MIBAVO-596144 format. One record per residue: residue number from 1; residue in one letter; x, y, z of N, C-alpha, C in turn. Coordinates in steps of 0.001 Angstrom, whole numbers. Example, Ala and Ser with C-alpha at 12.3 -4.5 7.8 and 13.67 -1.06 7.14 Angstrom:
! residues 2
1; A; 13190; -5690; 7800; 12300; -4500; 7800; 13200; -3300; 7800
2; S; 12850; -2250; 7080; 13670; -1060; 7140; 12900; 30; 7870
//
This chain:
! residues 298
1; M; 51472; 139957; 151068; 52913; 140197; 151061; 53493; 139670; 149747
2; S; 54231; 140491; 149081; 54790; 140109; 147794; 55984; 139182; 147996
3; L; 56187; 138303; 147060; 57284; 137351; 147119; 58517; 137958; 146470
4; R; 59613; 137898; 147192; 60852; 138440; 146665; 61525; 137379; 145798
5; V; 61740; 137671; 144532; 62384; 136749; 143582; 63867; 137046; 143572
6; T; 64636; 136049; 143962; 66085; 136218; 144015; 66725; 135691; 142749
7; Q; 67986; 136055; 142596; 68728; 135555; 141428; 68839; 134043; 141458
8; G; 68991; 133487; 142651; 69105; 132033; 142767; 67841; 131334; 142324
9; M; 66662; 131938; 142676; 65394; 131348; 142268; 65255; 131365; 140753
10; M; 65659; 132485; 140140; 65572; 132557; 138678; 66495; 131536; 138021
11; N; 67676; 131371; 138591; 68610; 130394; 138029; 68057; 128977; 138133
12; A; 67466; 128665; 139295; 66923; 127324; 139508; 65767; 127048; 138558
13; Q; 64870; 128056; 138409; 63741; 127889; 137492; 64221; 127727; 136055
14; F; 65239; 128483; 135697; 65802; 128396; 134356; 66348; 126991; 134091
15; L; 67059; 126424; 135064; 67620; 125079; 134900; 66521; 124023; 134806
16; R; 65442; 124180; 135605; 64322; 123233; 135539; 63678; 123255; 134148
17; N; 63461; 124467; 133652; 62849; 124580; 132325; 63725; 123974; 131235
18; I; 65032; 124259; 131336; 65964; 123685; 130358; 65943; 122152; 130434
19; S; 65933; 121636; 131679; 65934; 120177; 131878; 64661; 119546; 131308
20; N; 63496; 120187; 131555; 62226; 119674; 131024; 62231; 119674; 129501
21; N; 62791; 120739; 128940; 62838; 120838; 127488; 63731; 119739; 126896
22; I; 64863; 119502; 127530; 65786; 118466; 127056; 65141; 117082; 127160
23; E; 64403; 116859; 128264; 63736; 115559; 128445; 62696; 115328; 127336
24; K; 61917; 116371; 127013; 60932; 116243; 125938; 61613; 115954; 124604
25; M; 62720; 116666; 124334; 63433; 116418; 123074; 64020; 115006; 123045
26; N; 64477; 114526; 124198; 65017; 113163; 124259; 63948; 112137; 123930
27; N; 62718; 112342; 124477; 61606; 111437; 124185; 61246; 111472; 122696
28; L; 61249; 112673; 122145; 60938; 112804; 120724; 62015; 112156; 119848
29; Q; 63275; 112305; 120254; 64356; 111663; 119508; 64257; 110139; 119583
30; N; 63832; 109604; 120750; 63623; 108161; 120872; 62520; 107689; 119926
31; Q; 61444; 108463; 119876; 60353; 108112; 118969; 60807; 108167; 117514
32; L; 61632; 109170; 117210; 62110; 109321; 115841; 63032; 108163; 115450
33; S; 63866; 107717; 116362; 64828; 106653; 116050; 64181; 105274; 116051
34; T; 63159; 105061; 116899; 62508; 103742; 116976; 61265; 103652; 116105
35; G; 60694; 104816; 115782; 59450; 104809; 115021; 58239; 104466; 115858
36; R; 58410; 104418; 117169; 57320; 104035; 118071; 57122; 105119; 119117
37; K; 55855; 105368; 119427; 55568; 106377; 120440; 55533; 105781; 121844
38; I; 55506; 104453; 121933; 55570; 103788; 123238; 56869; 103002; 123290
39; N; 57831; 103516; 124030; 59122; 102845; 124164; 59340; 102284; 125558
40; K; 58518; 102713; 126491; 58546; 102159; 127840; 57149; 102333; 128431
41; P; 56786; 101510; 129410; 55419; 101552; 129942; 54962; 102933; 130395
42; S; 55883; 103733; 130932; 55484; 105046; 131441; 55082; 106004; 130327
43; D; 55452; 105694; 129065; 55071; 106573; 127964; 53557; 106616; 127778
44; D; 52903; 105470; 127979; 51445; 105394; 127839; 50968; 104137; 128570
45; P; 50695; 104235; 129881; 50303; 103050; 130660; 49067; 102344; 130106
46; V; 48107; 103090; 129603; 46901; 102479; 129035; 47223; 101840; 127685
47; G; 47961; 102593; 126873; 48295; 102084; 125544; 49126; 100816; 125602
48; I; 50010; 100692; 126610; 50879; 99510; 126685; 50067; 98261; 126958
49; T; 48941; 98376; 127683; 48100; 97206; 127928; 47447; 96735; 126630
50; F; 46968; 97685; 125810; 46407; 97316; 124511; 47491; 96715; 123617
51; S; 48682; 97305; 123659; 49776; 96826; 122830; 50132; 95387; 123171
52; M; 50208; 95068; 124453; 50538; 93713; 124871; 49453; 92736; 124444
53; R; 48204; 93160; 124523; 47109; 92284; 124105; 47166; 92021; 122609
54; Y; 47422; 93066; 121828; 47519; 92888; 120376; 48689; 91970; 120016
55; R; 49811; 92134; 120712; 50962; 91283; 120436; 50653; 89816; 120752
56; S; 49942; 89587; 121854; 49566; 88226; 122228; 48628; 87611; 121193
57; E; 47643; 88394; 120750; 46692; 87895; 119757; 47381; 87664; 118413
58; L; 48324; 88527; 118059; 49069; 88328; 116816; 49912; 87057; 116873
59; S; 50535; 86809; 118018; 51340; 85601; 118175; 50485; 84349; 118020
60; A; 49301; 84359; 118659; 48397; 83215; 118539; 47908; 83054; 117101
61; N; 47609; 84183; 116452; 47128; 84129; 115063; 48212; 83586; 114134
62; D; 49470; 83978; 114381; 50579; 83467; 113574; 50707; 81952; 113735
63; Q; 50510; 81450; 114965; 50587; 80006; 115191; 49462; 79280; 114462
64; F; 48259; 79863; 114495; 47145; 79256; 113767; 47437; 79220; 112266
65; Q; 48064; 80275; 111745; 48394; 80304; 110323; 49426; 79237; 109977
66; R; 50381; 79019; 110878; 51357; 77939; 110644; 50669; 76585; 110679
67; N; 49710; 76415; 111597; 48956; 75167; 111657; 48163; 74941; 110374
68; V; 47577; 76014; 109854; 46825; 75918; 108607; 47741; 75488; 107462
69; D; 48915; 76085; 107388; 49862; 75718; 106333; 50240; 74239; 106433
70; S; 50486; 73770; 107654; 50848; 72362; 107850; 49691; 71446; 107485
71; A; 48480; 71844; 107896; 47302; 71021; 107600; 47070; 70915; 106095
72; L; 47200; 72024; 105387; 47011; 72005; 103933; 48072; 71150; 103250
73; S; 49317; 71266; 103695; 50388; 70462; 103109; 50128; 68975; 103324
74; N; 49685; 68628; 104531; 49410; 67227; 104847; 48270; 66695; 103991
75; L; 47194; 67472; 103873; 46044; 67031; 103086; 46381; 66938; 101600
76; D; 47178; 67864; 101106; 47595; 67808; 99696; 48382; 66534; 99419
77; Y; 49242; 66174; 100356; 50034; 64952; 100169; 49142; 63713; 100220
78; V; 48207; 63694; 101175; 47269; 62562; 101271; 46467; 62429; 99981
79; D; 46009; 63550; 99452; 45245; 63512; 98201; 46087; 62945; 97064
80; T; 47352; 63336; 97010; 48250; 62818; 95971; 48399; 61306; 96097
81; M; 48581; 60814; 97322; 48746; 59375; 97528; 47463; 58614; 97204
82; L; 46315; 59179; 97536; 45042; 58531; 97199; 44863; 58479; 95685
83; G; 45292; 59559; 95014; 45219; 59574; 93558; 46088; 58479; 92948
84; Q; 47291; 58298; 93515; 48173; 57242; 93021; 47574; 55862; 93283
85; A; 46985; 55686; 94465; 46342; 54401; 94778; 45200; 54116; 93809
86; G; 44434; 55162; 93473; 43357; 54987; 92509; 43881; 54580; 91138
87; S; 45004; 55149; 90728; 45599; 54799; 89433; 46069; 53349; 89420
88; V; 46682; 52927; 90536; 47134; 51537; 90631; 45947; 50588; 90585
89; L; 44899; 50922; 91318; 43722; 50055; 91355; 43026; 50016; 89996
90; Q; 43063; 51128; 89275; 42516; 51143; 87921; 43289; 50179; 87026
91; R; 44603; 50160; 87186; 45418; 49222; 86408; 45097; 47777; 86796
92; V; 44889; 47536; 88100; 44514; 46188; 88551; 43190; 45771; 87911
93; R; 42258; 46694; 87805; 40965; 46382; 87169; 41170; 46004; 85701
94; E; 42012; 46779; 85012; 42278; 46464; 83603; 42888; 45075; 83459
95; L; 43779; 44728; 84365; 44385; 43396; 84322; 43359; 42315; 84621
96; A; 42433; 42611; 85553; 41385; 41635; 85872; 40472; 41399; 84670
97; V; 40162; 42485; 83946; 39339; 42344; 82742; 40043; 41449; 81723
98; K; 41354; 41666; 81578; 42114; 40813; 80650; 42125; 39362; 81128
99; G; 42333; 39179; 82415; 42425; 37826; 82953; 41110; 37083; 82957
100; A; 40009; 37818; 82868; 38698; 37157; 82876; 38401; 36455; 81560
101; S; 39166; 36764; 80535; 38934; 36157; 79222; 39462; 34727; 79201
102; A; 38600; 33792; 78833; 38985; 32375; 78802; 39903; 32051; 77643
103; T; 40087; 32992; 76745; 40936; 32740; 75578; 42415; 32940; 75877
104; N; 42722; 33432; 77089; 44127; 33679; 77430; 44875; 32361; 77627
105; P; 46031; 32216; 77021; 46855; 31032; 77288; 47490; 31130; 78670
106; D; 48048; 30053; 79124; 48649; 30021; 80458; 49751; 31068; 80611
107; T; 50535; 31267; 79549; 51633; 32245; 79632; 51101; 33657; 79833
108; A; 49983; 33976; 79179; 49386; 35298; 79333; 48848; 35486; 80745
109; M; 48226; 34437; 81282; 47701; 34513; 82643; 48834; 34712; 83647
110; E; 49961; 34058; 83393; 51102; 34208; 84296; 51679; 35616; 84220
111; S; 51734; 36177; 83016; 52229; 37544; 82861; 51316; 38530; 83596
112; I; 49990; 38312; 83483; 49030; 39178; 84181; 49217; 39045; 85689
113; R; 49405; 37811; 86160; 49579; 37587; 87604; 50822; 38311; 88119
114; I; 51899; 38245; 87364; 53154; 38900; 87783; 52944; 40411; 87921
115; E; 52236; 41006; 86956; 52000; 42451; 87036; 51071; 42795; 88199
116; V; 50086; 41937; 88432; 49186; 42153; 89570; 49974; 42135; 90877
117; D; 50925; 41217; 90996; 51756; 41160; 92204; 52573; 42437; 92373
118; E; 53037; 43003; 91252; 53777; 44259; 91324; 52866; 45402; 91773
119; M; 51614; 45369; 91321; 50652; 46386; 91752; 50383; 46279; 93260
120; Y; 50393; 45050; 93750; 50236; 44836; 95193; 51374; 45522; 95955
121; K; 52608; 45306; 95479; 53758; 45922; 96140; 53665; 47451; 96085
122; Q; 53187; 47964; 94949; 53069; 49413; 94816; 52044; 49983; 95793
123; L; 50941; 49262; 95982; 49927; 49720; 96942; 50448; 49660; 98373
124; V; 51262; 48659; 98677; 51873; 48596; 100010; 52793; 49804; 100214
125; D; 53568; 50134; 99181; 54439; 51310; 99271; 53620; 52582; 99498
126; I; 52501; 52694; 98787; 51645; 53872; 98969; 51064; 53891; 100385
127; G; 50643; 52719; 100869; 50105; 52637; 102231; 51130; 53006; 103285
128; N; 52400; 52832; 102958; 53486; 53174; 103895; 54111; 54532; 103577
129; S; 53400; 55370; 102874; 53936; 56681; 102486; 54239; 57526; 103712
130; K; 55305; 58328; 103582; 55707; 59243; 104651; 55661; 60676; 104160
131; F; 55268; 61566; 105062; 55338; 62998; 104785; 55990; 63664; 105979
132; N; 57093; 64363; 105720; 57884; 64970; 106797; 58315; 63926; 107827
133; G; 58657; 62723; 107319; 59168; 61675; 108194; 58105; 60932; 108976
134; K; 56808; 61142; 108673; 55738; 60487; 109414; 54815; 59735; 108456
135; Y; 54402; 58542; 108881; 53493; 57743; 108071; 52108; 58391; 108059
136; V; 51559; 58575; 106871; 50329; 59361; 106751; 49059; 58522; 106882
137; F; 49168; 57196; 106749; 47966; 56354; 106774; 47859; 55502; 108034
138; N; 48593; 55866; 109070; 48531; 55072; 110303; 47960; 55871; 111462
139; G; 46968; 56705; 111175; 46290; 57452; 112226; 47235; 58284; 113055
140; Q; 47147; 58135; 114371; 48014; 58889; 115271; 49366; 58218; 115497
141; L; 49507; 56974; 115057; 50775; 56262; 115228; 51677; 56545; 114029
142; T; 52053; 57788; 113899; 52767; 58231; 112703; 54214; 57755; 112649
143; N; 54725; 57213; 113749; 56102; 56734; 113764; 56192; 55230; 113511
144; E; 55041; 54575; 113313; 55030; 53130; 113103; 54589; 52808; 111677
145; K; 55314; 51912; 111036; 54991; 51487; 109676; 53679; 50706; 109690
146; P; 52679; 51125; 108918; 51365; 50485; 109015; 51267; 49116; 108348
147; Y; 51916; 48919; 107207; 51705; 47691; 106443; 53007; 46921; 106241
148; P; 52971; 45604; 106462; 54134; 44771; 106141; 54205; 44530; 104635
149; D; 55330; 44044; 104176; 55501; 43811; 102743; 54588; 42693; 102237
150; T; 54291; 41728; 103092; 53356; 40650; 102739; 52313; 40531; 103843
151; G; 51159; 40027; 103470; 50093; 39850; 104460; 49453; 41148; 104914
152; A; 49483; 42184; 104065; 48920; 43492; 104447; 47409; 43430; 104646
153; S; 46757; 42422; 104044; 45294; 42338; 104159; 44836; 42041; 105582
154; G; 45734; 41494; 106410; 45349; 41164; 107775; 45663; 42251; 108782
155; V; 46028; 43413; 108304; 46460; 44506; 109185; 45386; 45588; 109265
156; D; 45133; 46043; 110471; 44279; 47213; 110689; 45153; 48349; 111199
157; T; 45103; 49468; 110521; 45894; 50619; 110948; 45217; 51300; 112133
158; D; 45937; 52217; 112745; 45346; 53019; 113818; 44237; 53890; 113231
159; S; 43145; 54009; 113966; 41977; 54745; 113457; 41879; 56163; 114005
160; G; 42923; 56612; 114716; 42882; 57952; 115294; 43063; 59044; 114257
161; D; 42538; 60230; 114579; 42656; 61385; 113682; 43815; 62268; 114110
162; L; 44491; 62848; 113107; 45502; 63870; 113372; 44789; 65212; 113417
163; I; 44683; 65775; 114612; 43904; 66992; 114807; 44819; 68211; 114794
164; Y; 44421; 69216; 114024; 45123; 70502; 114005; 44179; 71570; 114562
165; E; 44702; 72410; 115439; 43928; 73547; 115956; 44153; 74726; 115020
166; L; 43081; 75132; 114348; 43184; 76158; 113316; 42604; 77498; 113746
167; G; 42138; 77581; 114960; 41557; 78814; 115479; 41041; 78549; 116873
168; P; 40623; 79592; 117581; 40081; 79399; 118927; 38862; 78473; 118889
169; G; 39018; 77280; 119444; 37918; 76320; 119478; 37678; 75594; 118167
170; L; 38508; 75803; 117162; 38331; 75173; 115849; 39424; 74128; 115644
171; K; 39018; 72850; 115645; 39944; 71751; 115422; 39421; 70879; 114286
172; M; 40350; 70446; 113427; 39957; 69639; 112274; 40931; 68490; 112065
173; P; 40411; 67309; 111650; 41303; 66207; 111290; 41922; 66458; 109921
174; T; 43152; 66036; 109759; 43857; 66307; 108501; 44442; 65022; 107905
175; N; 43848; 63894; 108227; 44384; 62638; 107697; 43248; 61722; 107265
176; I; 43593; 60736; 106452; 42717; 59629; 106103; 43419; 58366; 106586
177; T; 42738; 57541; 107350; 43381; 56338; 107875; 43484; 55277; 106791
178; G; 44382; 54326; 107029; 44550; 53235; 106082; 43278; 52426; 105911
179; Q; 42525; 52276; 106988; 41280; 51515; 106891; 40254; 52235; 106017
180; E; 40222; 53561; 106096; 39304; 54315; 105253; 39710; 54246; 103787
181; A; 41006; 54261; 103533; 41476; 54278; 102149; 41528; 52892; 101530
182; F; 42088; 51920; 102259; 42355; 50601; 101681; 41448; 49499; 102226
183; G; 40697; 49821; 103266; 39774; 48844; 103833; 40315; 48200; 105096
184; A; 39392; 47819; 105990; 39775; 47118; 107212; 40054; 45657; 106899
185; S; 40687; 44975; 107845; 41046; 43569; 107621; 39817; 42689; 107440
186; T; 38668; 43128; 107952; 37435; 42330; 107849; 36584; 42703; 106640
187; D; 36993; 43730; 105887; 36201; 44163; 104724; 36428; 43219; 103544
188; A; 35318; 42884; 102878; 35423; 42012; 101710; 36182; 42685; 100577
189; D; 36090; 44026; 100523; 36784; 44747; 99452; 38084; 45386; 99928
190; N; 38692; 44822; 100974; 40026; 45255; 101384; 40940; 45131; 100178
191; V; 41582; 46227; 99814; 42315; 46262; 98549; 43426; 45223; 98498
192; F; 44060; 44974; 99607; 45139; 43987; 99613; 44578; 42560; 99503
193; R; 43449; 42308; 100181; 42818; 40991; 100055; 42352; 40753; 98627
194; L; 41777; 41795; 98005; 41313; 41663; 96620; 42451; 41255; 95696
195; I; 43603; 41919; 95852; 44709; 41642; 94940; 45347; 40288; 95258
196; E; 45441; 39961; 96546; 45970; 38636; 96906; 45117; 37527; 96293
197; Q; 43790; 37684; 96409; 42891; 36667; 95861; 42930; 36660; 94339
198; L; 43016; 37844; 93742; 43097; 37931; 92280; 44345; 37229; 91773
199; S; 45462; 37423; 92475; 46699; 36763; 92069; 46552; 35247; 92128
200; A; 45898; 34764; 93191; 45691; 33315; 93318; 44766; 32789; 92226
201; D; 43698; 33534; 91916; 42764; 33100; 90865; 43438; 33084; 89502
202; L; 44311; 34065; 89267; 45042; 34091; 87993; 45990; 32901; 87900
203; A; 46637; 32556; 89023; 47550; 31415; 89030; 46805; 30110; 88764
204; N; 45527; 30047; 89200; 44699; 28847; 89009; 43900; 28877; 87710
205; N; 44101; 29932; 86913; 43334; 30091; 85662; 41824; 30051; 85902
206; D; 41388; 30583; 87041; 39962; 30615; 87384; 39365; 31907; 86816
207; H; 38937; 31838; 85565; 38464; 33038; 84871; 37197; 33608; 85506
208; D; 36311; 32729; 85963; 35059; 33202; 86575; 35343; 33988; 87859
209; A; 36270; 33500; 88678; 36621; 34196; 89918; 37277; 35540; 89611
210; V; 38124; 35542; 88582; 38761; 36800; 88182; 37705; 37802; 87740
211; S; 36736; 37346; 86981; 35658; 38226; 86531; 34834; 38752; 87704
212; G; 34610; 37888; 88699; 33824; 38311; 89864; 34523; 39336; 90717
213; A; 35864; 39432; 90601; 36612; 40393; 91411; 36446; 41821; 90912
214; I; 36004; 41967; 89660; 35935; 43313; 89077; 34960; 44205; 89835
215; D; 33796; 43655; 90211; 32803; 44460; 90942; 33349; 44921; 92294
216; Q; 34084; 44058; 92969; 34649; 44438; 94259; 35748; 45494; 94092
217; I; 36509; 45374; 93015; 37517; 46406; 92729; 36843; 47748; 92485
218; D; 35728; 47716; 91739; 34975; 48958; 91497; 34465; 49555; 92803
219; A; 34009; 48704; 93712; 33489; 49188; 94999; 34601; 49874; 95797
220; R; 35801; 49301; 95785; 36908; 49917; 96516; 37358; 51201; 95845
221; M; 37332; 51248; 94529; 37696; 52479; 93818; 36727; 53600; 94172
222; N; 35451; 53275; 94300; 34465; 54284; 94701; 34753; 54812; 96105
223; K; 35194; 53932; 96989; 35518; 54372; 98350; 36768; 55254; 98363
224; L; 37706; 54948; 97472; 38875; 55815; 97347; 38459; 57204; 96859
225; L; 37513; 57241; 95916; 37021; 58532; 95423; 36292; 59302; 96529
226; E; 35542; 58573; 97362; 34866; 59216; 98485; 35883; 59805; 99461
227; A; 36970; 59068; 99690; 38021; 59570; 100588; 38654; 60831; 100006
228; R; 38883; 60850; 98699; 39461; 62040; 98068; 38483; 63216; 98133
229; S; 37190; 62916; 98015; 36188; 63981; 98135; 36194; 64579; 99531
230; E; 36356; 63714; 100538; 36438; 64196; 101917; 37662; 65083; 102106
231; V; 38785; 64673; 101532; 40002; 65490; 101616; 39778; 66835; 100948
232; G; 39143; 66824; 99767; 38880; 68074; 99062; 37985; 69013; 99854
233; A; 36973; 68450; 100518; 36072; 69277; 101328; 36816; 69914; 102494
234; R; 37716; 69162; 103105; 38491; 69708; 104218; 39429; 70808; 103734
235; V; 40051; 70583; 102579; 40953; 71602; 102033; 40194; 72900; 101775
236; N; 38990; 72781; 101203; 38195; 73983; 100925; 37875; 74747; 102202
237; R; 37504; 74021; 103239; 37166; 74697; 104494; 38398; 75340; 105123
238; I; 39533; 74626; 105096; 40748; 75173; 105699; 41215; 76404; 104935
239; E; 41026; 76421; 103619; 41400; 77611; 102848; 40537; 78808; 103240
240; L; 39264; 78559; 103566; 38413; 79643; 104066; 38930; 80147; 105414
241; V; 39327; 79201; 106268; 39901; 79576; 107565; 41180; 80375; 107359
242; Q; 41982; 79972; 106388; 43230; 80675; 106093; 42968; 82128; 105704
243; G; 41957; 82346; 104857; 41609; 83713; 104470; 41153; 84544; 105653
244; R; 40374; 83937; 106540; 39904; 84660; 107726; 41062; 85010; 108647
245; L; 42004; 84077; 108820; 43172; 84349; 109677; 44029; 85466; 109091
246; N; 44158; 85496; 107778; 44918; 86581; 107141; 44256; 87932; 107411
247; D; 42931; 87970; 107314; 42205; 89215; 107581; 42370; 89642; 109043
248; I; 42289; 88671; 109941; 42457; 88977; 111364; 43856; 89515; 111629
249; G; 44860; 88903; 110990; 46233; 89356; 111178; 46433; 90786; 110718
250; I; 45865; 91123; 109553; 45987; 92494; 109044; 45304; 93479; 109988
251; N; 44118; 93108; 110480; 43390; 93992; 111395; 44164; 94216; 112689
252; L; 44734; 93146; 113242; 45498; 93271; 114487; 46758; 94114; 114275
253; E; 47410; 93959; 113138; 48601; 94760; 112843; 48253; 96241; 112725
254; N; 47102; 96523; 112133; 46660; 97926; 112042; 46393; 98507; 113428
255; L; 45725; 97736; 114272; 45440; 98213; 115628; 46726; 98409; 116417
256; Q; 47656; 97474; 116255; 48940; 97607; 116941; 49697; 98838; 116456
257; S; 49650; 99066; 115158; 50350; 100222; 114598; 49766; 101529; 115130
258; K; 48441; 101610; 115202; 47808; 102815; 115720; 48159; 103055; 117186
259; T; 48355; 101977; 117925; 48664; 102092; 119345; 50136; 102408; 119590
260; E; 51029; 101792; 118808; 52461; 101875; 119102; 53225; 102853; 118209
261; D; 52876; 102922; 116939; 53702; 103670; 115990; 53530; 105176; 116146
262; A; 54641; 105856; 115998; 54629; 107320; 116107; 54270; 107946; 114766
263; D; 53606; 109115; 114846; 53347; 109912; 113643; 54622; 110704; 113356
264; M; 55370; 110233; 112353; 56698; 110800; 112126; 56643; 112289; 111782
265; T; 55631; 112693; 111041; 55506; 114118; 110710; 55316; 114944; 111975
266; E; 54463; 114473; 112857; 54208; 115181; 114109; 55442; 115193; 114999
267; V; 56146; 114043; 115058; 57340; 113956; 115898; 58421; 114920; 115415
268; I; 58666; 114950; 114118; 59701; 115832; 113566; 59343; 117292; 113814
269; T; 58053; 117627; 113648; 57613; 119008; 113876; 57824; 119412; 115329
270; K; 57418; 118529; 116252; 57567; 118834; 117674; 59042; 118916; 118064
271; L; 59854; 118039; 117469; 61278; 118060; 117796; 61917; 119365; 117328
272; K; 61532; 119825; 116148; 62067; 121087; 115633; 61624; 122255; 116509
273; M; 60351; 122217; 116925; 59858; 123261; 117830; 60601; 123223; 119153
274; G; 60861; 122019; 119661; 61593; 121889; 120925; 63003; 122441; 120818
275; E; 63654; 122193; 119665; 64998; 122728; 119462; 64985; 124257; 119441
276; N; 63957; 124825; 118794; 63844; 126286; 118761; 63620; 126855; 120159
277; V; 62770; 126195; 120914; 62510; 126644; 122285; 63785; 126534; 123125
278; Y; 64506; 125456; 122918; 65746; 125249; 123678; 66759; 126361; 123383
279; Q; 66924; 126707; 122100; 67850; 127776; 121730; 67390; 129110; 122283
280; A; 66077; 129363; 122241; 65545; 130619; 122773; 65735; 130695; 124283
281; A; 65546; 129535; 124948; 65717; 129515; 126405; 67156; 129799; 126786
282; L; 68090; 129207; 126035; 69502; 129469; 126324; 69836; 130947; 126135
283; S; 69274; 131526; 125070; 69539; 132947; 124805; 68970; 133829; 125910
284; T; 67734; 133524; 126322; 67092; 134308; 127390; 67810; 134110; 128715
285; G; 68204; 132869; 128978; 68891; 132584; 130241; 70198; 133330; 130351
286; A; 70885; 133501; 129244; 72159; 134211; 129275; 71967; 135660; 129701
287; K; 70809; 136215; 129360; 70543; 137605; 129739; 70093; 137718; 131199
288; L; 69459; 136622; 131701; 68953; 136677; 133070; 70060; 136518; 134107
289; I; 71075; 135775; 133745; 72148; 135519; 134703; 73017; 136776; 134832
290; Q; 73071; 137297; 136057; 73798; 138543; 136278; 75303; 138340; 136137
291; P; 75994; 139372; 135698; 77463; 139264; 135586; 78089; 139012; 136945
292; S; 79143; 138269; 136947; 79854; 137991; 138198; 80888; 139104; 138469
293; L; 81530; 139080; 139660; 82540; 140046; 140027; 83712; 140003; 139056
294; V; 83994; 138798; 138562; 85113; 138652; 137602; 84834; 139475; 136342
295; D; 83552; 139493; 135913; 83217; 140253; 134708; 83466; 141754; 134931
296; F; 83212; 142257; 136164; 83424; 143675; 136458; 84911; 144008; 136494
297; L; 85760; 143048; 136846; 87171; 143285; 136976; 87898; 143275; 135646
298; R; 87236; 142827; 134582; 87878; 142770; 133266; 88105; 144171; 132707
//
């Protein structure tokens, strides 16, 4: 039995087709205005899951990159302070060499002692250095001043490491403790003890004791150089991590773009085709709709 097609059925089908065409053009216009082919989950249920995963991984990667930047800044500052401490200790050694000479008059020995005391104060200032409002040589106790103005040789700083997470499962210390740089309170070559004793020997004109301090100063300077070498090694490794994170970020952005971004050339072409179809449908529909009684009465 054949199906009888009525005018009402043709009108309804015509409206459905027009509505579908308008909906497609609306989706294409959204893609054109946002530049993205996924504007809501229903646009691509599978693609949206990949998109969310890429966004999550990008967010984590961005945090790791910020951690890397902070770690490098912290290590650069520590290296600068260690370099300054080495320069001060080098000056102390030069003064000790001068003071070891028995030909120095009392006034010269006193002048050397005064400068040595100033070097002591400078090393205390370096030991109490702050970066971003935090003490860099007091381990994890970054809010506490590590060294007093006097009697610093009897102080042991916190020995904890400042750990930065630079990647999934990758954690690295980014500090040098005061004990590593300047010596523990029980170390014979504790830099503050060395200078305190040197000052006393200079005040007593004990040239032999002053001369004997030079070897211990050299030993502490070598340990400062070792600490700077450790900082340099960490910086090199973190810079490698930084390069890897940059590569990962670029790769994730490319994957996200392929998943989310619309092909603008394709979108514009489809939108133009949709507009042509829409105009053709309107033209055809006008011919399909039969004239009303009012049209006959004109």
